[in-house]
N, C-alpha and C positions, 0 to 999 in steps of 0.2 A: 770686817769680818766679809770678806768676798762672797755675791751667791753663789760660786762653784767650791768653795768650801763648807758649805754648809749640809752635812749630810743628810739626806729622807731617811724617812722612813722605810719598814720594810713593804707596807701597805698606804700608798702616795695619796690614793683614791677611797672615795668614800662610797656608798653601797650603789649611789644613782650616778658614778663612775664619774661623779668632780672630782679639783683637790682638793681633799681634804683643805680644812684650814684653824686657828685657833689664835683667841683675844688672851690678853694679858691684862694683868695690874699690877699695876706698880706704885709703891708704897715710898715715899722720902718727904723730909722738912728739907729747908734751909731755902728755898725757892720761892719767891711771891708770885700769888696767882696770872698774874698778868706777864709778868716773866714767863711764862712756861707756856701757857696759852700762845706767845709771840713764837716762842720758840716751836710747837706746834703747826702755828700758819708756815713759820718760812719755814720749814722745811717740804711741807706735805700740802699747802695752802686751806682751800674752806675760810665760814664765814666764823665766827668766834659770837655766840651769844650766850647770856648771863640769865639766870633762875635765879638766884640768892646770892648771897656775899658768901655761898660757899659750894658753888652748883653752880659749871657751865661747863659750854659745849661747846669745840671747832665740830662742824656739819662740813663736810661733801667735800674732805680732803682726797688726794689718793689711797687713799688708803680703809676711805668709811669715815665716822665718827668717831671723833674722840672723845671719853668726857673730861673732867677734873674738880672733884670733888675730892669736900675735907669729909674722912674718913668718918664719921661718925653722927650717927639719926638726931641724936639730941642739939648740936648744934646744928644741923643742915633742918631741924623744924621748927627750932626757936627764931631763925633766920622766915621762912616762910610766912610765920606768925606775924613779924616784925614786916616785911611787908606789904600787907594788908593793913597794918594801922599808919592809918593817916588821918584821923578825923585832927589833927592840930599843929600849928605851930611846937606847942610843946610838946605833941606826942613826934613829930619829925623832929626834935632835937633829943628827943628818950632815946627813938628809933636808932639814931648816927650814933650814939653813946655805947648803945648797948651791943653793936653788932662792933664799936672795937673791942667793950671787953670780951667780946664770947670772941673773938676773933684771937686777938692776943691770949686768954688763957687756955686754948683749944692746941694754938699752935706749939706750945709747951710738949703736952704728950700726945697730941692725935695727928698721923701722917693725913698730906694730901695725896691722893689716889690718880695717877691715870690711869682711865682704861679705853681697851682698845673694841672698836668693833673688832668681828672674826674676821683674820688677816692669812690670803693664801698662802701656804710656806713655802712655797717660792718664791716667795716678798717680806722673810722675815728679817734679811737683810738690811733694809729698809729702815729698821726701828733702832740701827746701832747710832746713825746721827744722833737722833733725839736723846739719848742715854750721853752720850759723851757734851753734847749742850746741856743739858742736867748739870751735868758731873763742872762743870766748864762753869758754870753761875751758880757754883756752889753749893747743891741740893747734897744730903748728909742723907747715909743708911738707917742700916739696922747698927750697929757698930761703934754709931760716934758718940751712942749715951744709952745708959743702961734705963731708961727710960722711954726707946725705944724698939717696940717690938714690930716694927715692919716687915711686912714680908713681901712678896710677889708667887702671883697667882697665876697659877696655866691651866687654860681650857681651852686641850686642845679637843677637837671633832673625832669619832671614831670610826676605825674604815663602814664597822655595821654596827647595828643593835641588837644581837643576837644573845641568848643566854651565854654562850657558849665563847664569843667575844667576850664579853664583860665582864663574864668570869675569869679571862685568861690576863685580861690587864690587873686583876686585882691579883691574880696567883701570882705573878711576874712581880709587881708596887708591893706584896709581900715578902717575897725572898729579894728584894733587892733596897728593900726601905734602909735596910742596919749599912750597908753601902753610904746610899743616896743623904741619909743623916751625918755618918763622918765627916763625909764630901763635902757638905754644905758646910761644916762645923758649925750649925744650926746654935742661934746664941743663944746665953744662956732669961736672957726674958722671954723670949717668945717659946720657951723652956715651959717656966711658969703659969703661963701663960693658962686660956683651955683651947685656944682656936688650932691647936695641933696636934690635940691629945695620940696619945697611939690606940692602933686597934688592941681589945681585950685578946688576949692569947687562947681563949679558951674560942676565938672570932675564926681566929689566924687558922687556929689548928683543922678548924672543919673545913675552912674552903676550902684547902690546899691538901685534904685527905682525897687520895688518888677515888675513889669510890664515890664524892658529890659531885653529881652530874645535873645541877637543880635547872628546872624550865624559869622563865621569867620571875615566872608570879613568884616561886616560892625561893629564887635567891635574894629580892624582889625582902620580901618576908623577914628574910635570915634577915637577912643587913638591918633590917628597921628594930627588930628584936633585941641586934647588940649595937647597936648602935644610932639610936633615936636622939641624933643630935649633929649640929653642924661641925662640930669641934672635933675635925677629922683630917690629918693631912691628906688625905685624900678624900672629898669631899665627896661621896655619892648620890645626895642626895638629889639633885639641880637634873640627872640625869636618872635617876629615878622615877623623880617626877616629871618629865618628859617624856617617861612609858606606861604611866598609872599616876598620875597626877592622886586623884580622891586616896586611894592608896599609901599613898607619901603624909598627905595633909591627915590620914585619920591617925597617923602612926608619933606625929613631929606634926605638930602646930608653930609655927613658924614664919611669919609674911617674908620674911629673911630670904628662901627658897624663892630661887628662880628659874624655872622649869625652862630644860636646853640641853640637846643632844652632846654632850659633852662630858668631859672630866672635869672636877678642880681640884687642881691640885696645889697644894699649900704650903708647902714646906719650907722652898727658899731662902732665904733672904734675901732682903734688899742690899748692894752691896752697888748699889749705882755710882757711888762715894772714891769707890775703889779703881784705880788702874787700867783700861782695857775691857772693865763691865761691860755685857750689855745685856738684854735680856734672853737674847740667845745663850751664854753662858747654862742656866739650867735647864735650857732647851736640849743643850748636849747632852745634859744627863739621864735628860729625862728617856732618851731618843733609846736609852738601853733599858728601859721596859717596855717601848714601842719593840725590840727587835727578840726581847727572851716571850714575849706573850704572844708575837709572832710564828714559832717555834714551839712546836708541840711537844717536841719528839725532847729537846733541850729540857722547857717550863718544868717538863712531868718530871726528868732528873734532877733538877733544881728544889723542886719540891719534897723531895723524897730526901736530901744532903738537909733543908732549910728544917725537914723538922724530925729530924734526930738529931739535931742540931737544939730544937729548941725542947729538947729534954737533959741539955746539959744542965747540973744545978749551979755551975760557972758562967752561965754564956751574958751577963747581965754584966758579971764584971771583967772579965778578961777581951773584948769586944773582939773575939778567933770571926766570927762571921762576918764582919765586915771585910774582916781581909782574905778568908776564905772566899770569900761570895767575886769576888775579884776573877778568878779565872775563869768563872764565866759571862764577863763580857766578853763583845765583840769589839775589831777594832773599825774606831771607826770611821778614820782615817782612807780605809778598803770596804768599806763599804757601800 
């Protein structure tokens, strides 16, 4: 995909008038870390550094820093503990054996994850070669195994951090969730895990109501009351912790919450092994949320129609809203 074929969002700049950026997290299996690191370095330069058997970095590349890590805190912590155990030759032998055992066990069900620094939107096309290289080297995605609950996470910066803008994104996402879910054909294994649980209907109805216009504190409090968890397909806790860290930590005691001025979109499957797929595939779908959030009149009309649909008894059975909501989409080719 070339740079010119990637449409930009309607608001490409931050409130500081800088180009917006987005970070990606890509989960996969089937490629050893040495090969993945070599692919990153060959494409973007940088220096490879290893922290543990399961944690690496490629620092100083043309697109910032890349992290490569096994996506499991238990394995990473065990590796850190073993790195410190140098008391005897027997200890070193045990260390090597246990690392091999951990690595073999982990790779049966736990993905490797490539995490990028925030990348300017105008540079997103440069991620295509990395996806192609991983695929050529045998990377496996979500649909390869019933054990692979792998995903792709998008962390887009917002145009600004006002309550009105954040609310617009929440409303747009709720209205387009059914379409996004059907578009992704979210894998069954991921559906039955808690990581991308849907938002409670009561909260969705509250947010899309026309009279709902909270200030920042009210918006955060309402979210925390209904969603005191990271397990949402659009996890707002990193953004809300950036805006009001103590308010979030008082409600959700989870050290994995990392404050940052971005959304944390977790719905997409990892289709790295599918021909033609790249990280720009979920980005193009996410752009529909960007365009809807930026058009207040269209957003209000969609919210009203969606609220009516939520009142239908058979909505969860017939999938009609996923089809009906397509009429609200924009033509990205002419955007």
